[in-house]
C-alpha positions, 0 to 999 in steps of 0.5 A: 842138510843139517838145519840146526846147529847147537850153539849155546853161548853167553852174550851181552844183550844189545837191548838191555846191555845185561850179560846173558849166560848160556842156557845149558839145556838147549841153545840160548837164542834170546835175552831172558831179561828183556826177551829181545834177540838178534837176527843172526841166523837163517837156520838155527845156529848157522850165524849166516844172516847178514841182517843183524837187526834186533828182534823185537818181541811182539806176541806169544803163541802156544806151542805144544806144551810150551810157548813161543815168542814171536819177533819182528826184526827191527831192520828187515821186518821178518817174523821169527819165533823162539821157544820160551826158556825156563829162565825168561822174565815172566813179567816181560812175557805177560807185558807182551801178551797184554800188549796184543789186545 
């Protein structure tokens, strides 16, 4: 069974209301401005999750040669992780890292 469906599409962020363009090198899965996401997938790109809560960025963790944003869903409290994108707001990443202390 395929567990990753490549969907790289633009969207309007439900948190900051900015228009977000497709990423073009992998699937866009969160807002690069405020780093929030939406709980829409069970497996990446399947759009089968009925929760639809906002995924709130709560922490950053090292992942191979990059980093991941750790989210907590505002509706169901499930934890979720997304790899940081090249165009993510670095100031927001630093704020998340500073808030964990």
